[in-house]
N, C-alpha and C positions, 0 to 999 in steps of 0.2 A: 640379782645375786646369782652367780654362776653355780650350777648344781653339780657339776662334775666333781667326783672325788677320786683321789689317786689310788686308794686301796679299796678293792672290791671285797666285801665281806666274805670270809671263808665259807660260812655256811651257805650263803646264797650263791657262791661260785661253784658249788659242788654239783655240776650238771651231769647229765647221763653220759655214760660211756658211748663209744661209737655204735655199739650194737643195741642200745636201748633207745626208747622213745625220748626225745629231747625234753619232754615235759617233766620226766621223773628224775629226781636227784639220786645219786648213788646211795646216799644215806641221809636221813633227816634227823638223826639222833642228836647231833651236836646243836641243832637249833634250839632244843629244849634248854640247853645250858647258856646259849649266847644271849638271849633277850632278858635283860635284867632291869632296864629302866628306859625312860623317855629318850635319852641320848642314843641308845641302841636302835630304837625304832626310827629316829630321825636318820641315822646312817642307813638303815635298811630301805627307807623310802628314797633316800638319795641314790642308793644303788639301783632302785627300780627306775628312777629317771635315767640313770646311766645306760639302761637297756635301750634307750633311744639312740645311742651311739650308732651311727650308720643309717639312721632313718632317712636323712637327706639323700644319700647315695641310692638307697633302695627306691625311693620315690622317683628320682631322676631316671634310674635305669629301667624300672618296671612300668612307669607311667609315661614319662615324656618320650623316652626312646621307643616305646611301643606305639606312640601316637604319630600324627601327621606333622608335628612341628619339627621332627628330627628325621634325617635319613642317614643310616649308618649300616649299609649292607655288608661292608667289609670284604677284604680279600684274605684275611687271616682267620683265626679260630678264637676270637675274643668272645667272652661270655655274652656281651650285649648284642652281638650280631644276630644270633638266632632269635633273640627277642624282637629285634627290628624286622626280621625276615619272616616272622610267624611260622617258624619251623615246628614240626610235630615232635621233635626229639628233646623237648625241654625237661623231661623228668630227670635227666642226668646233668642239667645245667646248674652250675654253682650258685647262680642267683636265685634259683628256686629253693635250694637248701638254706641259703642265707635268709631269705624272707620267712621261711618256716621256722628255722631254729631260733633266730634272733627275736622274733615276736613271741614264740613260746617261752624263751628264756625270760622275757619281760613278764609274761603271765605268771611264770613260776615265782619270780621275785615278788610280784604283787600278792600272790596267794600266800607266800610265806609270811608276809606282814599281816595279812588279814587273818590267817590261822592263829598267829601267836599273840597278837595284841589283845589286851584286856584291861579292865579297870584297875586291877591290883598293880600292874606294871606301869600303866600310864594313868594315874588317878585323875588328872585334870581333864574334864569333859571336853572342853574346847580343843585342847591339843590332841586328845585321842580321836575325836571326830574328824579333825583336820587330816590327821595321818591316814585314817581310814578313807576319807574322801579322796585324797591324792592317790592312794593305791588303787581305788576303784576307777578313778578317771583314767589312770594309765592302763589298767587292765582292759577297759573299754576301748581305748585307743589301739592297743595291740590287737584285740580281737576284731576291731573294725577293719584294720589292714588285712588280717587273715581272711575274713569273709569276702573282702573285695578281690583279693588275689586268688583264692582257692575255692570259694563257695563253701561247701560243707567242710567243717573241721571239728575235731573232738573238743568238747567243752569240759574244761577243768575249772571248777569254781573253788577248789581247795587243793592242797598239795597231796599228791598220790605217790605210792611206791612204784617202782618199776613193774612189779608184778600186777598191781592194780591197773596201771596204765595199759597193759597188754590186753585188758578186757574192755576198754572204752573205745567204741567206734566213733566215726565221724557223726556229729549231730546235724540235724537239718539246719538250713539257713535261718529259718524262723526261730529255732532254739538258740542259735548263736546271737541273733538280734535280741532275743529276750534277755540274755545276760548283759549285753551291751547297754540296752535301754535301762535296765534295773540299776546297773552300776552308775550310769550317768545321772539318773534321777536321784540316786542316793548322794552322789557327789554334789549335785546342785543344792541339795537340802542342807549340807553341812559345811561346804567350803565358803570362805569369804569372797566378796566381790573383788577385793584387791588386797595387796600386801604393801608394806612400806618399801620392800625391795621387789624387783621384778624376777620372774623366772619360774614361779611355781604355778600349778594348776589352780584356777579360781572357779567359782560357781558360774561366772560368765563364760569362761573357756569351755566349761562343761555344757552350757546351753548352746554355744556356737557349734560344738562338736555334735551334740544331739540333733541340732537342726540339719547338719550335713548328713547324719545318719538317716533322718526322716526323708530328706530329698533322695538319698540313694535307694532306700526301701521303696520309694514311690516310683522309681524307674521301671521300665518294662522288664519282663522275665526273659525275653528272647527264647523262651522254651528251653532254658537251661536252668540248672540249680546254682545260679549265680546271685549277685548282690541285689538285683532288682526283684521286687515282689508285687508291683502294681498296687502299692498300699494306699496311695492317695492321701498322704499325710502333709500336703502342702500348707494347709491352714495351721497345723501344729508347728511346722517349721517356721512359718511366718511369725507366729506368736513368740517363739523363742528368739528369733532374730531381732524382733522389735524390742524385746527386753534388753538385749545386748546394746542395741543402738541407743536406746533411751536411758541407759544406765549412767551416762556421763563419764564413764571410765576411759573412753577412747575418743579420738578426734581425727579429723581429716588432716593428712600431711600433704602440704602443697607441692613439695619437691619430691618427685619419684625416686631419684637416686639416693636421697638421704634415708629412705626407708631401709636401705641395705648397707648403710655405712657402718664400718667397724667402730666409729666414734659415736654412733647414735643408736646403739642396741637398746631394746626395750622402749623404743619410741611409741607414740600413741597409735600407730597402725598395728602394732604387734599385740595379739591377744594371747598366743601361746607359741613357743618356739623350742627348737632343739638348741640347747646351750652348748657352746664350744669355747675352748680356751686355747690361746696361743701362749704357751709358757716357754719363752726363749731361754730361761735359765736351766731347764732340764731337757727340753726336746722330747719329753716323754710322750710316747704314742698313747692314744686312747683318751686324750682330753681335748683334742681338736677334731676337725673334719677333713676328709680328703676330697670333698666335693669340688673345689676349684680345680684341683689336679685332674679329676675325672672328667673335666669338660674341655680343657685346653690341649692343644697339640704338644706332643713330646718335644718336637723341634722348637716350638715357641718357648716352652719351659726352659730349655737349655740356654736361651738367650736372655731371659729376664729373671731367673731365680738363681739361687746359690746351691741348688740341689737338683738331682735327677728326678724325672717323673713327667707324667702327662699321658695323653692318649696316643698309643702307638700309630705310626704312619700307615700300617696295613688295615686299620679299622677306625678311621677318624670319625668323630661324632660331630656332625654338621647340622645346622639349621636347614630344613628342607627348602628346596627352591620355591615351592609354592608358599611356604610360610614367609620367606624373605620378601617375596613379591607382594604379600598382602599388606605390608606396611606403607602408610602414606609417607611422603617425603618429609612432612613436618613432624612426624611422630618421634618424640625424643626417646622412647623406650628402647627401640632397637639400637639407637646411637649409644645408649648407656650399656646395654646388656649384650650386644653382639659386636665383636671385633671383626671388621671387614677384611683386614690383611695384617701381616706382620713381616718383619725382617728376620730371617733366620741367621744362624751363626756363621753362614758363608756370605752374609750381606745380600742375599737374594730376597726380593719381595715375594712373599707367598700369599697369593690371593685366595685364601680359603677362610671362610667365615667360621667363627667359633664363639661359644657362649663364654662371657667373662662377667656375668652378673654378680658373682660373689667373690670376685678377684680384686684385691687391692695390693699392688706391688710395693706400697710403702709399709705394708703389714706382713712382710715375709716371716713365716715361722722357721723353726730350726730344721724341719724336714717337711716333705710333701704331705705327711699324714696329719698335720697339726694346724691347719688354718683356723684362726680364731673367730671366724664370723658365725653368728647364730643363724640357724635356718628357720624361716617362718613356717609354722604348721597351720596356724589360723591367723589371718590378718583381718583387720577391720574392713578394709576394702573388699575382701572376700565375703564378709558378712553382708555388706551392702549389696553386692552383686548376687549373692544367694537370695537375698530378699527380692531382687528384681526377677530372678528365676522363679521363685515361689509365686510371685504375682502373675507372671506370664503363664505358668502352668495351671493357675487357678482362676484365670479371668479377672485379675485385679486391675488396679488403676494404671492405665497406659501413661498418664502424666507422671506418676511416681516412677514407673519403669524407665521412662525417657530421662527423668531428672537424675537418676542414679548413674545411668550409662554416660550421660553428658558430664557429670562430675569427673568421671574417670577419663573421658576424652579430653576435657579441658586441661587437666593436669598433664596429659600427654602432648599438649600443644595442638589439638585437633578441633575442628569445628563441630558444633552441635548437630545431632541427627534427631529424627522424629520417627514415631511408629516402630520402635525397636521390637523386633521379633526374636525368636529363640536363636535363629542362625546368627543374627547380628550380635546378640549377647554372647554367644559362644566364641565368635571371632574376637570380640573385645577381651573376653577372659583369656583366650589363648595368648594375646599380646601382653596383657597385664601380668599374668602369672607364669610366663614362659620360664622354664627351668626350675620351677617350684614344685614340680611333681603332681600337678593337678589335671593336666590335659586329658589323659586317658579316662580318669574317673568322671570328668565332666561329660565326655562324649557318651560314656556308658549310661550314666544315670538319666541323661536327657533323651535317650532313645536314638541318638544320632550316629552311634559308633560305626555301624555297618555301612550306612550311606556315605558318611564322610571318608572312612578309611578305604573303601573300595574305589571311590572317585579319586582319592589321593594316590592310590596304588597305580592307577592308569596314568596319572599325570607325572608322578615323581619317581617311580621305580625304574630308573634308567638301566640298572643292572639286571633287571628282570629276576630278582630273587624272591619276590612275593607272588604266590599263586592264589590271589584273592584272600579276603578276610571273612571267616565264618563265625557263626554265633558261639560255637564251643570255645573259640579262642578269646572270648571275653574274659574267661578265667584261665589260670595257668595250670600246668601239670603238677600233681602231687609228687614231691621229690621221691626218687626211686629208693633212696636209703630208708625212707619211712615205710614204703610198701614192703621192703624186705625184712623189717623187724619181726613181723609175724604174718605169715601168709593168710590172706583173707580178712585181716583186721580192717584195712582201708582198701577201697577200690579206687582205681585210677579214674580221673575225670575223662569224660568222653572225648575222643579225638586224639588222645596222646598215647 
């Protein structure tokens, strides 16, 4: 079931003005009058899901473009070029503000639900607990992104006024994780394993996300206040992943391309996703995704779509040369997900590769903002490969590790391998999950990010835009507009 709703609740849409912290609404008084019954809370939780709008683009821009699978140095001034080039001026980059604001908007929506819901307004225990569980799952997801992007962030576990928000500093990474883990454990305890319709958070989605949290916490600290805490929670992650695998709710999909088909959404590989709608009748922005448009060339878009849009020619987003070279000739994944060339509107063959993983030209929306493909946030394949990672990191069964990786390779049309190590697993993950926003996070939590990125910079940075990759660049700059709200409330992350 698609979760997008066309009308955002007025009370939840009352965000801070430009000069206030994004977490605080201008006024919360109307919320006391809005929530009257179960239907109101269903709408409010749907609005919290709607805060995932843009999730796909954020992950692609801040994870994949930051990583070694994409090279986009640019000759223009596009927001993603400084991300790719590891520039130190990111505090004023619009992608920083977007990542901060949109995640905290989601936190606010979840907090509004959690503050207002009670037994008198939603008397049915199962319904009330489900709504609470969904809100907590989503709040945990938003905070997990925040801690991975920025490290320390302010913790809001309830709605606060603008004045109150001005007295709440950034919390430690440990404190942020405390809220994330508490929320996910609560969600696990009250959410069902499945629904009759797809698209909502389940207890198994919460277990899979908590396993990803545990793997991330177990990563090295790099001597920064970032997402890794050397927590050694691999056995905890493994237990959760096995619960998901053994639940019987998900299954292996033999055909790789079908996982991403517009006609096969909610297939057995999808545990949780960002839901998007292609509504040709209205062309209404805000119910679809711009992600395919943010991957393909503008010149290509002019030849194959009925609307303008695409990546400008001064800053194309390309699979990196080393990433392209890493594919075996028989690997079907790059054949499906990467277009090697196209014919432009002047009938010239343009030999530039581009990602088309989520593009289906038979499913054209009314405009470039409303592609109707869902974006996977947690896949069953990812759960299996996270299990292999947990086993590798904890000295687990090599037979089980090899078996998981060879399932993935067999589907890709490749021969089996043996004695899979962490580098081999990461290479397989890079190919399997390309353009799904996982690559940077994978490198960070496994301790490989500086080694891999600095080797890649030497090999791939033909434009010489990158001057090495440093530990402080594992997290991003706090947006300048947040630092300016109240002097001294937040300190900038080191290096920016």
